[in-house]
N, CA, C and O atoms as a CHARMM CRD file, in Angstrom:
* protein
*
  316
    1    1 MET  N    111.14500 145.53800  75.73100 PROA 1      0.00000
    2    1 MET  CA   111.14100 146.90300  75.26100 PROA 1      0.00000
    3    1 MET  C    112.57500 147.43400  75.25800 PROA 1      0.00000
    4    1 MET  O    113.32600 147.23300  76.21300 PROA 1      0.00000
    5    2 ASN  N    112.93800 148.10800  74.18100 PROA 2      0.00000
    6    2 ASN  CA   114.26800 148.68700  74.06400 PROA 2      0.00000
    7    2 ASN  C    114.39000 149.94300  74.92200 PROA 2      0.00000
    8    2 ASN  O    113.38700 150.56900  75.26400 PROA 2      0.00000
    9    3 PRO  N    115.63500 150.30800  75.27000 PROA 3      0.00000
   10    3 PRO  CA   115.83600 151.54200  76.03100 PROA 3      0.00000
   11    3 PRO  C    115.41600 152.77200  75.22200 PROA 3      0.00000
   12    3 PRO  O    115.27700 152.70000  74.00100 PROA 3      0.00000
   13    4 ARG  N    115.22100 153.87400  75.89500 PROA 4      0.00000
   14    4 ARG  CA   114.78600 155.11700  75.27200 PROA 4      0.00000
   15    4 ARG  C    115.92900 156.13800  75.25700 PROA 4      0.00000
   16    4 ARG  O    116.88800 156.03100  76.02200 PROA 4      0.00000
   17    5 VAL  N    115.80500 157.10900  74.38600 PROA 5      0.00000
   18    5 VAL  CA   116.83300 158.13300  74.21200 PROA 5      0.00000
   19    5 VAL  C    116.77700 159.13700  75.36600 PROA 5      0.00000
   20    5 VAL  O    115.70400 159.59700  75.75600 PROA 5      0.00000
   21    6 THR  N    117.96400 159.46800  75.90700 PROA 6      0.00000
   22    6 THR  CA   118.05700 160.49100  76.94900 PROA 6      0.00000
   23    6 THR  C    118.81400 161.72700  76.47500 PROA 6      0.00000
   24    6 THR  O    118.66400 162.80900  77.04400 PROA 6      0.00000
   25    7 LYS  N    119.62800 161.56500  75.43200 PROA 7      0.00000
   26    7 LYS  CA   120.41900 162.69100  74.92200 PROA 7      0.00000
   27    7 LYS  C    120.67900 162.47600  73.44000 PROA 7      0.00000
   28    7 LYS  O    120.89600 161.34700  73.00000 PROA 7      0.00000
   29    8 VAL  N    120.65800 163.57300  72.66300 PROA 8      0.00000
   30    8 VAL  CA   120.96100 163.50100  71.23300 PROA 8      0.00000
   31    8 VAL  C    121.90200 164.64000  70.87500 PROA 8      0.00000
   32    8 VAL  O    121.73700 165.77300  71.32700 PROA 8      0.00000
   33    9 THR  N    122.90000 164.31200  70.04600 PROA 9      0.00000
   34    9 THR  CA   123.81900 165.30800  69.51800 PROA 9      0.00000
   35    9 THR  C    123.89900 165.09800  68.01000 PROA 9      0.00000
   36    9 THR  O    124.33200 164.03800  67.55800 PROA 9      0.00000
   37   10 PRO  N    123.48500 166.09800  67.22200 PROA 10     0.00000
   38   10 PRO  CA   123.58000 165.94800  65.77000 PROA 10     0.00000
   39   10 PRO  C    125.02600 166.09300  65.31300 PROA 10     0.00000
   40   10 PRO  O    125.77200 166.92800  65.82500 PROA 10     0.00000
   41   11 GLU  N    125.41100 165.27100  64.34300 PROA 11     0.00000
   42   11 GLU  CA   126.75000 165.33800  63.78000 PROA 11     0.00000
   43   11 GLU  C    126.65800 165.85200  62.34800 PROA 11     0.00000
   44   11 GLU  O    125.59000 165.78400  61.74000 PROA 11     0.00000
   45   12 GLY  N    127.73900 166.35600  61.80800 PROA 12     0.00000
   46   12 GLY  CA   127.75700 166.97700  60.49300 PROA 12     0.00000
   47   12 GLY  C    127.50500 166.04800  59.32300 PROA 12     0.00000
   48   12 GLY  O    127.22300 166.50600  58.21600 PROA 12     0.00000
   49   13 ASN  N    127.60100 164.75400  59.55300 PROA 13     0.00000
   50   13 ASN  CA   127.44800 163.76700  58.48200 PROA 13     0.00000
   51   13 ASN  C    126.05600 163.12200  58.46500 PROA 13     0.00000
   52   13 ASN  O    125.89700 161.98900  58.01300 PROA 13     0.00000
   53   14 TYR  N    125.06400 163.84500  58.95700 PROA 14     0.00000
   54   14 TYR  CA   123.67800 163.35600  59.05300 PROA 14     0.00000
   55   14 TYR  C    123.55200 162.12500  59.95200 PROA 14     0.00000
   56   14 TYR  O    122.71500 161.25200  59.72500 PROA 14     0.00000
   57   15 CYS  N    124.39400 162.08000  60.96400 PROA 15     0.00000
   58   15 CYS  CA   124.27800 161.04200  61.98200 PROA 15     0.00000
   59   15 CYS  C    123.88300 161.69600  63.29800 PROA 15     0.00000
   60   15 CYS  O    124.13200 162.88000  63.52500 PROA 15     0.00000
   61   16 LEU  N    123.26300 160.90000  64.15600 PROA 16     0.00000
   62   16 LEU  CA   122.89500 161.35100  65.48800 PROA 16     0.00000
   63   16 LEU  C    123.66800 160.52900  66.51200 PROA 16     0.00000
   64   16 LEU  O    123.65000 159.29900  66.47300 PROA 16     0.00000
   65   17 LEU  N    124.33900 161.20800  67.41600 PROA 17     0.00000
   66   17 LEU  CA   124.97200 160.55300  68.54000 PROA 17     0.00000
   67   17 LEU  C    123.92400 160.48000  69.63800 PROA 17     0.00000
   68   17 LEU  O    123.42400 161.50700  70.09700 PROA 17     0.00000
   69   18 LEU  N    123.59300 159.26700  70.05800 PROA 18     0.00000
   70   18 LEU  CA   122.49100 159.05300  70.99600 PROA 18     0.00000
   71   18 LEU  C    122.98800 158.43100  72.29100 PROA 18     0.00000
   72   18 LEU  O    123.90000 157.60400  72.28500 PROA 18     0.00000
   73   19 GLU  N    122.38400 158.83400  73.39400 PROA 19     0.00000
   74   19 GLU  CA   122.59300 158.16200  74.67300 PROA 19     0.00000
   75   19 GLU  C    121.24000 157.60900  75.10400 PROA 19     0.00000
   76   19 GLU  O    120.21200 158.27400  74.97900 PROA 19     0.00000
   77   20 PHE  N    121.26200 156.37300  75.61700 PROA 20     0.00000
   78   20 PHE  CA   120.03600 155.66600  75.97100 PROA 20     0.00000
   79   20 PHE  C    119.92800 155.44200  77.47600 PROA 20     0.00000
   80   20 PHE  O    120.90800 155.57300  78.21000 PROA 20     0.00000
   81   21 THR  N    118.72900 155.10600  77.91700 PROA 21     0.00000
   82   21 THR  CA   118.46700 154.89800  79.34500 PROA 21     0.00000
   83   21 THR  C    119.29600 153.76900  79.94300 PROA 21     0.00000
   84   21 THR  O    119.46800 153.72700  81.16200 PROA 21     0.00000
   85   22 ASN  N    119.81000 152.86200  79.13500 PROA 22     0.00000
   86   22 ASN  CA   120.64900 151.77900  79.65400 PROA 22     0.00000
   87   22 ASN  C    122.12400 152.17500  79.70400 PROA 22     0.00000
   88   22 ASN  O    122.97500 151.35100  80.03800 PROA 22     0.00000
   89   23 GLY  N    122.43200 153.44100  79.36900 PROA 23     0.00000
   90   23 GLY  CA   123.80000 153.94100  79.41600 PROA 23     0.00000
   91   23 GLY  C    124.58500 153.77600  78.12400 PROA 23     0.00000
   92   23 GLY  O    125.69800 154.29000  78.00800 PROA 23     0.00000
   93   24 GLU  N    124.02300 153.06800  77.15500 PROA 24     0.00000
   94   24 GLU  CA   124.72900 152.87800  75.88900 PROA 24     0.00000
   95   24 GLU  C    124.77500 154.16400  75.08800 PROA 24     0.00000
   96   24 GLU  O    123.85000 154.97500  75.11300 PROA 24     0.00000
   97   25 ARG  N    125.89600 154.32800  74.36800 PROA 25     0.00000
   98   25 ARG  CA   126.04400 155.41100  73.40000 PROA 25     0.00000
   99   25 ARG  C    126.05800 154.76600  72.02700 PROA 25     0.00000
  100   25 ARG  O    126.79300 153.81000  71.77900 PROA 25     0.00000
  101   26 ARG  N    125.23300 155.30400  71.13900 PROA 26     0.00000
  102   26 ARG  CA   125.10500 154.72500  69.81000 PROA 26     0.00000
  103   26 ARG  C    125.04300 155.83900  68.77200 PROA 26     0.00000
  104   26 ARG  O    124.73900 156.99000  69.08500 PROA 26     0.00000
  105   27 GLU  N    125.34100 155.46600  67.52300 PROA 27     0.00000
  106   27 GLU  CA   125.25400 156.40700  66.41600 PROA 27     0.00000
  107   27 GLU  C    124.23100 155.90100  65.41300 PROA 27     0.00000
  108   27 GLU  O    124.28400 154.75500  64.96800 PROA 27     0.00000
  109   28 PHE  N    123.29700 156.78400  65.06700 PROA 28     0.00000
  110   28 PHE  CA   122.23500 156.46100  64.11800 PROA 28     0.00000
  111   28 PHE  C    122.43700 157.29300  62.86200 PROA 28     0.00000
  112   28 PHE  O    122.52800 158.51800  62.93000 PROA 28     0.00000
  113   29 ASP  N    122.50600 156.62600  61.71300 PROA 29     0.00000
  114   29 ASP  CA   122.70300 157.29200  60.42500 PROA 29     0.00000
  115   29 ASP  C    121.34400 157.64300  59.82500 PROA 29     0.00000
  116   29 ASP  O    120.56100 156.75400  59.49000 PROA 29     0.00000
  117   30 VAL  N    121.06900 158.92400  59.69300 PROA 30     0.00000
  118   30 VAL  CA   119.79700 159.39200  59.14800 PROA 30     0.00000
  119   30 VAL  C    119.82300 159.43100  57.62100 PROA 30     0.00000
  120   30 VAL  O    118.76300 159.46700  56.99700 PROA 30     0.00000
  121   31 SER  N    121.00300 159.42600  57.00500 PROA 31     0.00000
  122   31 SER  CA   121.11400 159.63800  55.55600 PROA 31     0.00000
  123   31 SER  C    120.25900 158.70500  54.69000 PROA 31     0.00000
  124   31 SER  O    119.79400 159.15500  53.64200 PROA 31     0.00000
  125   32 PRO  N    120.01800 157.43900  55.05200 PROA 32     0.00000
  126   32 PRO  CA   119.15000 156.60700  54.20700 PROA 32     0.00000
  127   32 PRO  C    117.70100 157.09900  54.12100 PROA 32     0.00000
  128   32 PRO  O    116.95600 156.67300  53.23900 PROA 32     0.00000
  129   33 TYR  N    117.30500 157.98100  55.01800 PROA 33     0.00000
  130   33 TYR  CA   115.92400 158.47100  55.07100 PROA 33     0.00000
  131   33 TYR  C    115.74100 159.83000  54.39000 PROA 33     0.00000
  132   33 TYR  O    114.61000 160.28800  54.22700 PROA 33     0.00000
  133   34 LEU  N    116.83200 160.47700  53.99100 PROA 34     0.00000
  134   34 LEU  CA   116.77900 161.86200  53.53100 PROA 34     0.00000
  135   34 LEU  C    116.02100 162.08400  52.23200 PROA 34     0.00000
  136   34 LEU  O    115.67900 163.22400  51.91700 PROA 34     0.00000
  137   35 ASP  N    115.75000 161.03900  51.47300 PROA 35     0.00000
  138   35 ASP  CA   114.98900 161.17300  50.22900 PROA 35     0.00000
  139   35 ASP  C    113.55900 160.66800  50.37200 PROA 35     0.00000
  140   35 ASP  O    112.87900 160.43900  49.37200 PROA 35     0.00000
  141   36 LYS  N    113.09900 160.49200  51.60800 PROA 36     0.00000
  142   36 LYS  CA   111.78200 159.91000  51.85400 PROA 36     0.00000
  143   36 LYS  C    110.85700 160.89500  52.56700 PROA 36     0.00000
  144   36 LYS  O    111.14200 161.31900  53.68600 PROA 36     0.00000
  145   37 GLY  N    109.76400 161.25200  51.92600 PROA 37     0.00000
  146   37 GLY  CA   108.68700 162.02800  52.54900 PROA 37     0.00000
  147   37 GLY  C    109.13900 163.23800  53.33400 PROA 37     0.00000
  148   37 GLY  O    109.91200 164.06400  52.84700 PROA 37     0.00000
  149   38 ILE  N    108.64400 163.33200  54.56000 PROA 38     0.00000
  150   38 ILE  CA   108.93400 164.50500  55.38400 PROA 38     0.00000
  151   38 ILE  C    110.40300 164.59100  55.80300 PROA 38     0.00000
  152   38 ILE  O    110.85400 165.64200  56.25800 PROA 38     0.00000
  153   39 PHE  N    111.13600 163.51900  55.65700 PROA 39     0.00000
  154   39 PHE  CA   112.54800 163.53300  56.05100 PROA 39     0.00000
  155   39 PHE  C    113.42000 164.32600  55.08000 PROA 39     0.00000
  156   39 PHE  O    114.56200 164.63900  55.41400 PROA 39     0.00000
  157   40 THR  N    112.91400 164.66400  53.87900 PROA 40     0.00000
  158   40 THR  CA   113.71200 165.44000  52.92400 PROA 40     0.00000
  159   40 THR  C    114.09300 166.80200  53.51100 PROA 40     0.00000
  160   40 THR  O    115.12600 167.36300  53.14400 PROA 40     0.00000
  161   41 GLN  N    113.27900 167.33300  54.40800 PROA 41     0.00000
  162   41 GLN  CA   113.59100 168.62200  55.04000 PROA 41     0.00000
  163   41 GLN  C    114.85200 168.55500  55.89400 PROA 41     0.00000
  164   41 GLN  O    115.46800 169.58300  56.17400 PROA 41     0.00000
  165   42 LEU  N    115.23400 167.36100  56.30300 PROA 42     0.00000
  166   42 LEU  CA   116.42500 167.20100  57.13800 PROA 42     0.00000
  167   42 LEU  C    117.71600 167.39300  56.35200 PROA 42     0.00000
  168   42 LEU  O    118.79100 167.47500  56.94600 PROA 42     0.00000
  169   43 LYS  N    117.62600 167.46700  55.02300 PROA 43     0.00000
  170   43 LYS  CA   118.81400 167.74100  54.20400 PROA 43     0.00000
  171   43 LYS  C    119.38300 169.12200  54.50500 PROA 43     0.00000
  172   43 LYS  O    120.58000 169.35300  54.32900 PROA 43     0.00000
  173   44 ASP  N    118.53600 170.03600  54.95600 PROA 44     0.00000
  174   44 ASP  CA   118.98600 171.36800  55.36700 PROA 44     0.00000
  175   44 ASP  C    119.75900 171.18900  56.68400 PROA 44     0.00000
  176   44 ASP  O    119.17700 170.90600  57.73100 PROA 44     0.00000
  177   45 LYS  N    121.08100 171.36100  56.59800 PROA 45     0.00000
  178   45 LYS  CA   121.92000 171.05900  57.76400 PROA 45     0.00000
  179   45 LYS  C    121.58100 171.91700  58.98200 PROA 45     0.00000
  180   45 LYS  O    121.68600 171.44600  60.11500 PROA 45     0.00000
  181   46 SER  N    121.17800 173.16500  58.76600 PROA 46     0.00000
  182   46 SER  CA   120.82400 173.99500  59.92100 PROA 46     0.00000
  183   46 SER  C    119.54300 173.47400  60.58000 PROA 46     0.00000
  184   46 SER  O    119.39800 173.54900  61.80000 PROA 46     0.00000
  185   47 TYR  N    118.61900 172.94600  59.77500 PROA 47     0.00000
  186   47 TYR  CA   117.40500 172.35600  60.32800 PROA 47     0.00000
  187   47 TYR  C    117.72600 171.02200  61.01100 PROA 47     0.00000
  188   47 TYR  O    117.19100 170.72800  62.08000 PROA 47     0.00000
  189   48 PHE  N    118.58700 170.22400  60.40200 PROA 48     0.00000
  190   48 PHE  CA   118.98400 168.94000  60.99100 PROA 48     0.00000
  191   48 PHE  C    119.53600 169.14900  62.40700 PROA 48     0.00000
  192   48 PHE  O    119.30000 168.33200  63.29800 PROA 48     0.00000
  193   49 GLN  N    120.26100 170.23100  62.60100 PROA 49     0.00000
  194   49 GLN  CA   120.87800 170.52700  63.89600 PROA 49     0.00000
  195   49 GLN  C    119.85500 170.84000  64.99100 PROA 49     0.00000
  196   49 GLN  O    120.21400 170.87300  66.16800 PROA 49     0.00000
  197   50 GLN  N    118.59600 171.06800  64.63000 PROA 50     0.00000
  198   50 GLN  CA   117.56200 171.43900  65.59900 PROA 50     0.00000
  199   50 GLN  C    116.90900 170.23900  66.28800 PROA 50     0.00000
  200   50 GLN  O    115.91900 170.40200  67.00200 PROA 50     0.00000
  201   51 VAL  N    117.44200 169.06100  66.08600 PROA 51     0.00000
  202   51 VAL  CA   116.89500 167.85200  66.70200 PROA 51     0.00000
  203   51 VAL  C    116.92500 167.97500  68.22500 PROA 51     0.00000
  204   51 VAL  O    117.81000 168.61300  68.79500 PROA 51     0.00000
  205   52 ARG  N    115.94700 167.35700  68.86500 PROA 52     0.00000
  206   52 ARG  CA   115.88300 167.35900  70.33100 PROA 52     0.00000
  207   52 ARG  C    115.26600 166.04800  70.82000 PROA 52     0.00000
  208   52 ARG  O    114.61000 165.33100  70.06400 PROA 52     0.00000
  209   53 VAL  N    115.48800 165.75900  72.08400 PROA 53     0.00000
  210   53 VAL  CA   114.88300 164.58000  72.71100 PROA 53     0.00000
  211   53 VAL  C    113.45400 164.93200  73.10200 PROA 53     0.00000
  212   53 VAL  O    113.18700 166.00800  73.63700 PROA 53     0.00000
  213   54 SER  N    112.54400 164.00700  72.82500 PROA 54     0.00000
  214   54 SER  CA   111.14900 164.18200  73.20900 PROA 54     0.00000
  215   54 SER  C    110.53800 162.82200  73.52500 PROA 54     0.00000
  216   54 SER  O    110.46900 161.94800  72.66000 PROA 54     0.00000
  217   55 MET  N    110.10400 162.65100  74.74700 PROA 55     0.00000
  218   55 MET  CA   109.41100 161.43300  75.18000 PROA 55     0.00000
  219   55 MET  C    110.16400 160.15400  74.79100 PROA 55     0.00000
  220   55 MET  O    109.56000 159.20300  74.29600 PROA 55     0.00000
  221   56 GLY  N    111.46000 160.13500  75.01000 PROA 56     0.00000
  222   56 GLY  CA   112.24800 158.92700  74.79400 PROA 56     0.00000
  223   56 GLY  C    112.70900 158.69000  73.37600 PROA 56     0.00000
  224   56 GLY  O    113.30800 157.65600  73.08000 PROA 56     0.00000
  225   57 THR  N    112.44000 159.63700  72.49300 PROA 57     0.00000
  226   57 THR  CA   112.90700 159.52300  71.11800 PROA 57     0.00000
  227   57 THR  C    113.46100 160.87500  70.69100 PROA 57     0.00000
  228   57 THR  O    113.70100 161.73800  71.53600 PROA 57     0.00000
  229   58 VAL  N    113.66700 161.07300  69.38500 PROA 58     0.00000
  230   58 VAL  CA   114.13600 162.36900  68.88200 PROA 58     0.00000
  231   58 VAL  C    113.09600 162.92900  67.93400 PROA 58     0.00000
  232   58 VAL  O    112.34200 162.19100  67.30000 PROA 58     0.00000
  233   59 GLU  N    113.07000 164.26700  67.85000 PROA 59     0.00000
  234   59 GLU  CA   112.14600 164.91100  66.92000 PROA 59     0.00000
  235   59 GLU  C    112.70900 166.26300  66.49200 PROA 59     0.00000
  236   59 GLU  O    113.58700 166.83100  67.14100 PROA 59     0.00000
  237   60 TRP  N    112.18100 166.75000  65.39200 PROA 60     0.00000
  238   60 TRP  CA   112.52100 168.06300  64.84700 PROA 60     0.00000
  239   60 TRP  C    111.28800 168.95800  64.93200 PROA 60     0.00000
  240   60 TRP  O    110.17400 168.46600  65.11200 PROA 60     0.00000
  241   61 PRO  N    111.48400 170.28800  64.80300 PROA 61     0.00000
  242   61 PRO  CA   110.36900 171.22900  64.98900 PROA 61     0.00000
  243   61 PRO  C    109.15100 171.00000  64.09700 PROA 61     0.00000
  244   61 PRO  O    108.03100 171.30300  64.50800 PROA 61     0.00000
  245   62 LYS  N    109.34300 170.47500  62.89200 PROA 62     0.00000
  246   62 LYS  CA   108.19800 170.28500  61.98800 PROA 62     0.00000
  247   62 LYS  C    107.58900 168.88900  62.08900 PROA 62     0.00000
  248   62 LYS  O    106.80500 168.48900  61.22800 PROA 62     0.00000
  249   63 GLY  N    107.94600 168.14600  63.13500 PROA 63     0.00000
  250   63 GLY  CA   107.28400 166.88200  63.41400 PROA 63     0.00000
  251   63 GLY  C    107.99300 165.61700  62.96200 PROA 63     0.00000
  252   63 GLY  O    107.49800 164.52200  63.23000 PROA 63     0.00000
  253   64 GLN  N    109.12200 165.72200  62.29300 PROA 64     0.00000
  254   64 GLN  CA   109.83700 164.50900  61.91200 PROA 64     0.00000
  255   64 GLN  C    110.34200 163.82800  63.18600 PROA 64     0.00000
  256   64 GLN  O    110.84800 164.47600  64.10200 PROA 64     0.00000
  257   65 ASP  N    110.19100 162.52100  63.21200 PROA 65     0.00000
  258   65 ASP  CA   110.69700 161.75900  64.35200 PROA 65     0.00000
  259   65 ASP  C    110.95200 160.32200  63.92600 PROA 65     0.00000
  260   65 ASP  O    110.58700 159.90300  62.82800 PROA 65     0.00000
  261   66 PHE  N    111.57600 159.59200  64.80900 PROA 66     0.00000
  262   66 PHE  CA   111.83900 158.17000  64.58700 PROA 66     0.00000
  263   66 PHE  C    111.32100 157.39900  65.78500 PROA 66     0.00000
  264   66 PHE  O    111.34400 157.89200  66.91300 PROA 66     0.00000
  265   67 CYS  N    110.86000 156.20200  65.53800 PROA 67     0.00000
  266   67 CYS  CA   110.47000 155.29700  66.61600 PROA 67     0.00000
  267   67 CYS  C    111.71700 155.02600  67.46800 PROA 67     0.00000
  268   67 CYS  O    112.78800 154.77900  66.91400 PROA 67     0.00000
  269   68 PRO  N    111.60400 155.06600  68.78900 PROA 68     0.00000
  270   68 PRO  CA   112.77100 154.80300  69.62200 PROA 68     0.00000
  271   68 PRO  C    113.35300 153.40100  69.40300 PROA 68     0.00000
  272   68 PRO  O    114.55800 153.19900  69.55000 PROA 68     0.00000
  273   69 ASP  N    112.50500 152.44400  69.05600 PROA 69     0.00000
  274   69 ASP  CA   113.01200 151.09900  68.77000 PROA 69     0.00000
  275   69 ASP  C    113.87700 151.09900  67.51300 PROA 69     0.00000
  276   69 ASP  O    114.90300 150.42100  67.46600 PROA 69     0.00000
  277   70 THR  N    113.46800 151.85800  66.49500 PROA 70     0.00000
  278   70 THR  CA   114.27100 151.98700  65.27000 PROA 70     0.00000
  279   70 THR  C    115.62000 152.60700  65.60000 PROA 70     0.00000
  280   70 THR  O    116.65600 152.13100  65.13500 PROA 70     0.00000
  281   71 LEU  N    115.61000 153.66500  66.40000 PROA 71     0.00000
  282   71 LEU  CA   116.85800 154.32100  66.76900 PROA 71     0.00000
  283   71 LEU  C    117.81000 153.34900  67.46500 PROA 71     0.00000
  284   71 LEU  O    119.01300 153.36500  67.20700 PROA 71     0.00000
  285   72 PHE  N    117.28000 152.51600  68.33400 PROA 72     0.00000
  286   72 PHE  CA   118.14000 151.58400  69.06500 PROA 72     0.00000
  287   72 PHE  C    118.59400 150.42800  68.17700 PROA 72     0.00000
  288   72 PHE  O    119.78100 150.10700  68.13100 PROA 72     0.00000
  289   73 GLU  N    117.66100 149.81200  67.48100 PROA 73     0.00000
  290   73 GLU  CA   117.97200 148.60400  66.71300 PROA 73     0.00000
  291   73 GLU  C    118.80100 148.87700  65.46000 PROA 73     0.00000
  292   73 GLU  O    119.55700 148.00700  65.02700 PROA 73     0.00000
  293   74 GLU  N    118.67500 150.07300  64.86500 PROA 74     0.00000
  294   74 GLU  CA   119.38600 150.36800  63.63200 PROA 74     0.00000
  295   74 GLU  C    120.61300 151.26400  63.85000 PROA 74     0.00000
  296   74 GLU  O    121.18900 151.77900  62.89200 PROA 74     0.00000
  297   75 SER  N    120.99800 151.44000  65.09000 PROA 75     0.00000
  298   75 SER  CA   122.19200 152.23300  65.37500 PROA 75     0.00000
  299   75 SER  C    123.35500 151.30800  65.74100 PROA 75     0.00000
  300   75 SER  O    123.17600 150.12500  66.03100 PROA 75     0.00000
  301   76 ARG  N    124.54300 151.89000  65.71600 PROA 76     0.00000
  302   76 ARG  CA   125.70900 151.08700  66.06200 PROA 76     0.00000
  303   76 ARG  C    126.29800 151.59100  67.37000 PROA 76     0.00000
  304   76 ARG  O    126.32800 152.79500  67.62300 PROA 76     0.00000
  305   77 VAL  N    126.76500 150.66600  68.19700 PROA 77     0.00000
  306   77 VAL  CA   127.37400 151.00500  69.47400 PROA 77     0.00000
  307   77 VAL  C    128.69600 151.71700  69.21900 PROA 77     0.00000
  308   77 VAL  O    129.47300 151.32200  68.35000 PROA 77     0.00000
  309   78 ILE  N    128.93700 152.77500  69.99000 PROA 78     0.00000
  310   78 ILE  CA   130.22000 153.46000  69.90600 PROA 78     0.00000
  311   78 ILE  C    130.86500 153.46700  71.29200 PROA 78     0.00000
  312   78 ILE  O    130.18300 153.37000  72.31200 PROA 78     0.00000
  313   79 ALA  N    132.16000 153.58100  71.30300 PROA 79     0.00000
  314   79 ALA  CA   132.89500 153.53900  72.59700 PROA 79     0.00000
  315   79 ALA  C    132.82600 154.86300  73.30700 PROA 79     0.00000
  316   79 ALA  O    133.38000 155.00900  74.39600 PROA 79     0.00000
């Protein structure tokens, strides 16, 4: 099982700066999802900024979320 998210910081370029339970810091690019289904609402930058940690993953007020495994496996490690 992959580590879970403990902290999220939205960035201006539709990326999320994530911290995981194993101490890693990673960046997840949300932009490939912005034209798909419920994720289109995330194009609104003020709404995108409302992301929060919930049960080891991230979510927005209207229910958009990502699998924590996707967040870990598709993100890149940052220093």
